[in-house]
BAKOL-717116 format. One record per residue (C-alpha): residue in one letter; x, y, z. Coordinates in steps of 0.02 Angstrom, whole numbers, plus 50000, padded with zeros to 5 digits. Example, Ala and Ser with C-alpha at 12.3 -4.5 7.8 and 13.67 -1.06 7.14 Angstrom:
BEGIN
A506154977550390S506844994750357
END
This chain:
BEGIN
M505944967748069Q506324980748200N508134986748198Y508914985348372K510654991548321P510395008848400V509865000348561L511404989248564F512515004248528L511755014248670K511894999548790K513734997448746F514065016048757L513195017848924S513995002449001N515365013649071F514235028249111P514025031349298L512155032949283V511935014449243K513465006649321H513194999549494D514694994749601D513494990149740P511864983149669Y510844986349824E510385000949933K511355000550095P510174993950229P510235000950406L511754994650501S510654986750633V509944974350508E511484970150406T511484952250469A509594950350473P508624943450323I508364956350185L507194954450037F507764964549888V506274968949778E506084977949613N505134993649567W504544999049739N504405017149797K504945012349975D503285018050048P502835004850181E501005006750137S501245003049951P501674986749863A503044983949735R502604985549551E503364968949495I502364952849514Y503544942049616S504204956449718R502414960749766L502014942449801W503414939649925Q503284957149999T501454953450036Y501824936050103I503094943150225R501854956450285L500444943950312T501534931150401K502354944950505Q504124938950472K505574949650530I506294952950359T506814970050297V506184974550123V507374985050018N507144991949843A508524986849720S508994987349537S508734971149442Q510084976249317A511404974649451S510774959249542P511874943649526D510714935349399S509764951149341I508194944449424L507294950249580P506704947149713I508184939849807L508264935649991Q509904938650082V510084927650236N511334930950377G512164944650277E512904932150154R511874918050079L510704922749937V509064914049901Y508594917549721K506844919949653S506664901649600G507094895749776L505994907249878F504494895549880D505484881249956H506354893150076F504774900850148L503474887050137V503484870550227H503884854450134G502334847250053Y501394863750045R501364862949857N500024849449859E498804843349729T497534856549781I498594871849751T499864866349620P498714866849466W498114884249510L499844891249540D500364883649374L498854891649291L499414908749353S501214906749296E500834898249130S499264907349071V499094923749165E500904929249183P501334928448996A499804938948955I500254952149085L502044953049022Y501424954548843T500184968348882M501514978048980F503024976548867L502484971248692D500714977448660Q501064993248560E499495001648626N500155000348803T502055001448803E502195020448806S500995023248951V501665008449050N503475013649029K503175031949072R501915030149211W502335013149287L504095007049253Y505355020149202P504955037949257T506775042249219S507545053949093W508105049548917P509215040548864L509205029249018S507335026449007Y507505021448824V508905009148859L507995001149005Q506375000048909S507174992448754R508194979848851K506694974148952S505624972348796L506944961248715Q507064950648872I505184948448883K505054944148699Q506384930648716H505584924148876L503884922448794L504624913948641D505534901548753K504064898448868M502524900048758K503174897648580S501944911348535M501974930148517N500134931548473G499334943948592E497554938248559Y498034920348597L498884925348761Y497404936248812A496194922048776E497224909948880A497234922049026A495364925349011E495034906649021A496154905449174F495194919449260S493554910649222L494174894349297M494824902849454A493214912749475E492194896849461K493294888249590L493174903149709G491294904349697T490524914149839S491984911249959T493014925850019Y494654916649990F495184903349868L495324888549987D493764893750084V494784898650237E494604913450354E496284921650313P497224923450148S498244908250100F499764908249987M498594905149840D497614920949881I499234930849895A499754924449724I498094929349645Y498254946349728A500024949149662Y499554945449482G497814952849485S498164969049579I499584973749463L498484970349312L497084981149383E498274995449423L499204996149257P498935012049154L498365003048996Q497645009848834N497154992448776R496144986248924Q495654969448852L496614959448982Q496044970449126Q494234968549073S494374949649067L494804950149253Q493524963449297R492154952149227H492354941749385P491854952349536N492284938349658L494114938449601V494174957449612S493424956549787L494754943749839I496134955149774H495454970049870S495254959550027V497064953550025S497644971449997D496634977450147V497234963450261A499034966850210G498784985250252F499214991950080S498475008150017R497495005849856R497975015349699
END
């Protein structure tokens, strides 16, 4: 079993180190928008033409762009957020809407209907665990993902952040999936991609509409991050790339949202 004592020691030692202690968890937004809605996202380079590098941050960032809502997007540190999870929406300079409440906040009552619910569940229950595993726990990928995607910071901060996130993801997968078998998770995701590709067929968007729906934005958020990840083990990427119609949908949403492709 891997020994995490050095990690725990470093975390304890660095808890009082200015580099990782945040009195104010968020960047200070412009004064003119202090009372306007602000969406705090994770792992974004602040370039308006680029999306965030975390699934749910990218999802809601894209939704806001496509629906043209007057919400300021600000990059923030998840370590210092109230519940250590981003994205968070700040409303009227005070009230916080946490990640779990964003769907009900943004979308009208009844939107989560029988047509869309099973597919959203398929993404969160079959695709998301596989993406998290390939990013944080697949030993062939962790080094390149951490250095080139998540933590381009200097040691020892990068080591502490990487180790803490890996432990969090491992516990999350154990709680949610009861499995740490990468091949099983990859197979589940591959099956999910096949089902979604079959449902999409020759349509441009998932619900056969002219503009991207929330379902298309969700597929884009998961799929685009997977396609962009700097992976050595590309098994999960290839299971998505086998379905050109899904890849085309992802690129279409990116273009409509006005994001530059990596």
